C-alpha positions in Angstrom: 0.0 0.0 0.0 2.9 2.4 0.8 4.3 1.8 -2.7 1.0 2.6 -4.3 0.6 6.0 -2.6 3.5 7.8 -4.3 2.6 6.1 -7.5 -0.9 7.6 -7.3 0.4 11.1 -6.5 2.8 11.2 -9.5 0.2 9.7 -11.8 -2.3 12.4 -10.8 0.3 15.1 -11.7 0.3 13.7 -15.2 3.6 15.3 -16.3 4.5 12.5 -18.7 4.2 10.3 -21.9 4.6 6.6 -22.8 8.2 5.4 -22.8 7.5 2.6 -25.2 7.4 3.5 -28.9 4.1 5.0 -30.1 3.6 7.0 -33.3 2.7 10.7 -33.0 -0.4 11.9 -34.8 1.9 13.0 -37.6 3.9 9.7 -37.9 7.2 9.3 -36.2 7.7 7.7 -32.7 7.2 10.4 -30.1 4.7 12.2 -27.8 1.4 13.5 -29.0 2.5 15.8 -31.9 6.2 16.1 -31.2 8.9 13.4 -31.8 11.3 12.2 -29.2 14.7 10.5 -29.3 13.2 7.0 -29.4 12.6 4.8 -32.5 10.4 1.8 -33.1 12.1 -1.4 -31.9 14.3 -3.2 -34.5 12.5 -5.8 -36.6 9.1 -4.4 -35.6 6.3 -2.8 -37.6 3.7 -0.6 -35.9 0.3 0.3 -37.4 -1.6 3.1 -35.7 -5.1 4.5 -36.4 -6.9 7.3 -34.7 -10.2 9.1 -34.8 -9.8 12.9 -34.3 -12.9 15.1 -33.6 -12.4 17.9 -36.1 -15.6 18.0 -38.0 -16.5 21.5 -37.0 -13.2 22.9 -38.4 -12.0 20.5 -41.0 -15.4 19.6 -42.4 -15.1 16.0 -41.3 -13.5 14.0 -38.5 -9.8 13.3 -39.2 -8.6 9.7 -39.4 -4.8 9.7 -39.3 -3.2 6.4 -40.3 0.5 5.7 -39.6 2.9 2.8 -40.2 6.4 2.6 -38.8 9.2 0.0 -39.3 12.2 -0.2 -37.0 15.7 -1.1 -38.3 19.1 -1.8 -36.7 18.1 -0.7 -33.2 18.5 3.0 -34.0 16.6 3.8 -37.2 12.9 3.9 -38.2 11.0 4.8 -41.4 7.3 5.3 -41.8 4.4 6.4 -44.0 1.2 8.2 -43.1 -2.2 9.1 -44.6 -4.8 11.6 -43.5 -8.3 11.9 -44.9 -8.9 15.6 -43.9 -7.5 18.7 -42.3 -6.3 22.1 -43.5 -4.3 20.4 -46.2 -7.1 18.1 -47.3 -6.3 14.5 -48.1 -2.5 14.1 -47.5 0.2 11.4 -47.8 3.5 11.5 -45.9 6.8 9.8 -45.3 9.2 10.2 -42.4 12.4 8.8 -41.0 14.4 9.1 -37.8 17.9 8.2 -36.6 18.9 8.0 -33.0 22.6 8.0 -32.1 23.3 4.6 -30.5 25.2 5.9 -27.5 23.8 8.5 -25.0 25.8 11.6 -24.2 25.9 12.0 -20.4 22.5 10.3 -20.3 21.0 12.3 -23.2 19.9 10.4 -26.3 20.1 12.4 -29.4 18.1 11.9 -32.6 17.5 13.6 -35.9 14.6 13.1 -38.3 12.7 14.4 -41.3 9.2 14.3 -42.7 7.5 15.1 -46.0 3.8 15.5 -46.7 1.8 16.4 -49.8 -1.9 17.4 -49.6 -4.5 18.2 -52.2 -5.5 21.4 -50.4 -2.9 23.6 -49.0 -4.2 27.1 -48.4 -6.5 26.4 -51.3 -3.7 25.0 -53.5 -1.9 21.7 -53.8 1.2 22.0 -51.7 3.9 20.2 -49.6 5.3 20.4 -46.2 8.8 19.4 -45.1 10.1 18.9 -41.5 13.6 18.6 -40.2 14.3 18.2 -36.5 16.9 17.6 -33.8 15.7 16.1 -30.5 17.1 14.9 -27.2 15.5 12.7 -24.6 16.8 11.8 -21.1 15.5 9.8 -18.1 14.4 11.8 -15.1 15.1 10.1 -11.7 12.1 8.7 -9.8 11.8 7.0 -6.5 9.9 3.9 -7.8 10.9 1.3 -10.5 7.2 1.1 -11.3 7.2 4.7 -12.5 9.7 6.0 -15.1 9.9 9.5 -16.7 11.7 10.8 -19.7 12.1 14.5 -20.7 12.3 15.6 -24.3 13.5 18.9 -25.8 13.8 19.6 -29.5 13.8 22.1 -32.4 11.9 21.6 -35.6 12.2 23.5 -38.9 9.1 23.4 -41.1 8.8 24.6 -44.7 5.4 25.0 -46.4 5.1 25.3 -50.2 1.9 26.3 -51.8 1.3 29.5 -53.9 4.3 30.9 -51.9 6.9 29.4 -49.6 7.0 29.9 -45.8 9.2 28.4 -43.1 9.5 28.5 -39.4 11.6 27.2 -36.4 9.5 25.7 -33.6 11.1 24.6 -30.3 9.2 21.9 -28.5 9.2 20.2 -25.1 7.6 17.1 -23.7 7.6 14.4 -21.0 7.2 10.6 -21.2 6.2 8.1 -18.5 5.6 4.4 -18.0 3.5 3.3 -15.0 3.5 -0.4 -14.3 0.2 -1.7 -12.9 0.5 -5.4 -12.3 1.5 -6.9 -15.6 0.2 -4.0 -17.6 1.6 -0.5 -18.4 -0.1 2.8 -18.5 1.7 5.6 -20.5 1.0 9.3 -20.2 2.0 11.8 -22.9 2.4 15.5 -22.6 4.0 17.9 -25.2 4.1 21.6 -26.2 5.2 23.0 -29.6 5.6 26.8 -29.9 3.3 28.7 -32.3 4.4 29.6 -35.9 1.7 31.8 -37.6 3.7 31.9 -40.8 2.9 28.3 -41.5 -0.6 28.2 -40.1 0.2 27.2 -36.5 -1.5 30.2 -35.0 -1.3 29.0 -31.4 1.2 26.9 -29.4 0.1 23.3 -29.7 -0.4 21.5 -26.4 -1.2 17.8 -26.4 -2.0 15.1 -23.8 -2.6 11.4 -24.2 -3.0 8.3 -22.0 -1.9 5.0 -23.5 -2.6 1.5 -22.1 -1.5 -1.9 -23.4 -4.7 -3.8 -23.3 -3.2 -7.1 -24.7 0.2 -8.1 -26.0 1.3 -5.8 -28.9 -1.9 -3.8 -28.8 -2.0 -0.3 -27.2 -5.0 2.1 -27.1 -4.8 5.8 -26.5 -7.1 8.6 -25.7 -6.2 12.3 -25.5 -6.8 15.9 -26.4 -4.9 18.6 -28.2 -5.3 22.1 -29.6 -2.9 21.8 -32.6 -4.1 24.7 -34.8 -2.3 23.3 -37.8 -4.1 20.0 -37.5 -7.6 21.0 -36.5 -7.8 24.6 -37.6 -8.4 26.4 -34.3 -7.1 26.7 -30.7 -9.9 24.7 -29.1 -9.0 21.4 -27.4 -10.4 18.4 -29.4 -10.4 14.8 -28.4 -8.8 11.8 -30.2 -9.0 8.1 -29.7 -6.9 5.4 -31.3 -4.9 2.2 -31.2 -1.5 1.0 -32.2 -0.6 -2.6 -33.1 3.1 -3.6 -33.1 4.2 -6.8 -34.8 7.7 -8.1 -34.3 9.5 -10.8 -36.2 12.6 -10.5 -33.8 13.5 -13.6 -31.9 12.9 -16.0 -34.8 16.6 -16.8 -34.8 17.0 -16.9 -31.0 17.1 -20.6 -30.9 19.6 -21.3 -33.7 22.1 -23.0 -31.4 22.2 -26.6 -32.5 21.2 -29.3 -30.1 24.1 -31.4 -28.7 24.8 -34.5 -30.6 23.4 -37.7 -29.0 25.9 -40.1 -27.5 25.7 -43.4 -29.3 24.2 -46.1 -27.1 26.6 -48.7 -25.9 26.0 -52.2 -27.2 
């Protein structure tokens, strides 16, 4: 009971996000909207699907679909599709590399993304993202509760009838709360505003993630990302992520010892 008390207090504070890999609403592994210095596990493919309540601003509810594949323990690549939003129907690709060794406890990653939509400020256009990000564990008093902090800088370029770009610092926190054999993740991030590219307000997002069964995680959250939903009102989203891993197929390749011939 004594161990559960501090766990409940820190959970209530909710300054965190899931430490296990989960795609952001845009595509790469990360927080709610911002990436972190974590990649999808090697030899794993993740498929994520969300419902995002944006009908009053985007004309219909958004259904972002994302797929990620992890390679070589420190690299991931993914694709994304969105059926609505300020850029209309859009398709995207993304990739991220995380340096394999931490610098004084700080993991460092770099990534890029590219999206093309059929409606960008009334015209067909593209959006390109480049970012640097670092993530580090924050000490806690319980092994059942882990926290990571993330800090990064993203450069975004939008091309439509004209070209605009902006630098956006972002910050976030990740946490894993172990409850029996299950894990609850909490996600919190903030991306500074950039009116030149349509992000008229700073984007604040929060999500709770729970692994209901092996390889299947559900999430529920809210955010006010003006680029995504068109205004600064908080809107709910609900989704799931399924991760399939083919790692471990070769784990038992050690040949069985030869049988000693029976004595006659």
